[in-house]
C-alpha positions in Angstrom: 85.9 -48.1 87.7 87.4 -48.5 84.0 89.0 -51.3 85.0 86.1 -53.2 86.3 84.4 -52.0 83.2 87.2 -53.8 81.1 86.6 -56.9 83.0 82.6 -57.1 82.5 83.3 -56.6 78.8 85.7 -59.4 78.4 83.1 -61.4 80.6 80.1 -60.2 78.0 82.6 -61.5 75.3 83.2 -64.8 76.8 79.3 -65.5 77.6 78.4 -64.4 74.3 80.8 -67.0 72.6 79.5 -69.6 75.0 75.8 -69.1 73.8 77.3 -69.3 70.1 78.2 -73.1 70.9 75.3 -75.2 69.8 75.6 -77.9 72.8 74.4 -75.2 75.3 70.9 -75.8 73.9 71.4 -79.5 75.4 71.6 -78.2 79.1 68.6 -75.9 79.4 69.6 -74.8 83.0 73.0 -73.6 81.8 71.4 -72.0 78.8 69.2 -70.0 81.2 72.0 -69.1 83.6 74.4 -68.1 80.9 71.8 -66.1 78.8 70.6 -64.4 82.2 74.2 -63.4 82.8 74.6 -62.3 79.4 71.4 -59.9 79.2 72.4 -58.5 82.8 75.9 -57.5 81.1 74.6 -56.4 78.1 73.2 -52.7 78.8 76.6 -52.0 80.6 78.6 -53.1 77.7 76.7 -51.2 75.1 77.1 -47.8 77.3 80.9 -48.8 78.0 81.5 -49.5 74.2 79.6 -46.3 73.3 82.1 -44.3 75.9 85.3 -46.0 74.5 84.2 -45.0 70.8 83.5 -41.7 72.3 86.7 -41.4 73.8 88.6 -42.1 70.7 86.5 -39.7 68.8 87.7 -36.9 71.2 91.3 -38.0 70.9 90.9 -38.2 67.0 89.2 -34.8 66.7 92.1 -33.3 69.0 94.6 -34.6 66.7 92.5 -32.9 63.9 93.0 -29.3 65.5 96.5 -29.1 64.5 95.4 -29.4 60.7 96.4 -26.6 58.5 93.1 -26.4 57.0 90.8 -24.2 58.9 87.4 -25.8 57.6 89.0 -29.2 59.3 90.0 -27.3 62.4 86.6 -26.0 62.8 84.6 -29.3 62.1 86.8 -30.5 64.9 86.0 -27.9 67.4 82.5 -28.5 66.7 82.7 -32.5 67.0 85.0 -32.1 70.2 82.1 -29.7 71.8 79.5 -32.3 71.2 81.7 -35.2 72.2 82.3 -33.3 75.4 78.7 -32.7 75.8 78.2 -36.6 75.6 80.8 -38.2 77.9 80.0 -36.8 81.3 76.1 -38.2 80.4 77.8 -41.5 79.8 80.0 -41.7 82.7 77.1 -41.1 84.6 74.9 -43.8 83.1 77.7 -45.9 84.0 77.9 -45.2 87.4 74.3 -46.0 87.5 74.6 -49.2 85.6 77.3 -50.2 88.3 75.5 -49.9 91.5 74.7 -53.1 93.0 70.9 -54.4 92.3 68.7 -53.4 94.9 64.8 -54.7 94.8 63.3 -51.3 95.4 65.8 -49.5 93.3 63.8 -50.1 89.9 60.8 -48.5 91.8 62.5 -45.6 92.6 64.3 -45.0 89.1 60.6 -45.5 87.4 59.3 -42.9 90.0 62.1 -40.6 89.3 61.3 -40.9 85.4 57.7 -40.4 86.1 58.5 -37.1 87.6 60.8 -35.9 85.1 58.3 -36.6 82.6 55.7 -34.6 84.9 58.1 -31.8 85.3 57.3 -30.8 81.7 53.6 -30.5 82.5 53.6 -28.7 86.1 49.7 -29.6 86.6 50.9 -33.3 86.8 53.9 -32.9 88.6 51.9 -31.7 92.1 49.7 -34.8 91.5 52.2 -37.3 90.9 54.4 -35.8 93.6 51.5 -36.3 96.1 51.4 -39.7 95.4 55.4 -40.7 94.8 56.7 -39.2 98.0 54.9 -41.2 100.6 55.3 -44.1 98.3 59.1 -43.9 98.2 59.3 -43.4 101.9 57.5 -46.2 102.3 59.8 -48.4 99.9 63.1 -47.1 101.7 61.8 -47.8 105.1 60.9 -51.5 104.1 57.2 -51.2 104.8 54.5 -51.7 102.2 51.2 -51.0 102.1 48.8 -54.4 102.9 
């Protein structure tokens, strides 16, 4: 997974450099294509860079555990706990972002988000579930309401 993410990051940087060239605006089709590709990769690269930064911070804090000062050791332990709680979430985000783009997937993710939000308000959850479940079944089966 991380090899593919490294390739995506390199491609993103190449697209960024291409967008910085002044002659790209002369060819509008090329500009649209490059800016769309750059935009599509942006979210993946952002989360991947955050993941790499957090991993590096984790490694640095683990090195600080060997320090003689107990205050620094305590601070490092707290940072390690914080980073270790964030890394699985970032990994999960990366896995989701690397999934192939499926047209109905955005709808499912939006409905999932609505369900999570509604879970905080139990009365709303029942109302949303009664609507979402049939809609999700139709979307997955490829049928749409006419």
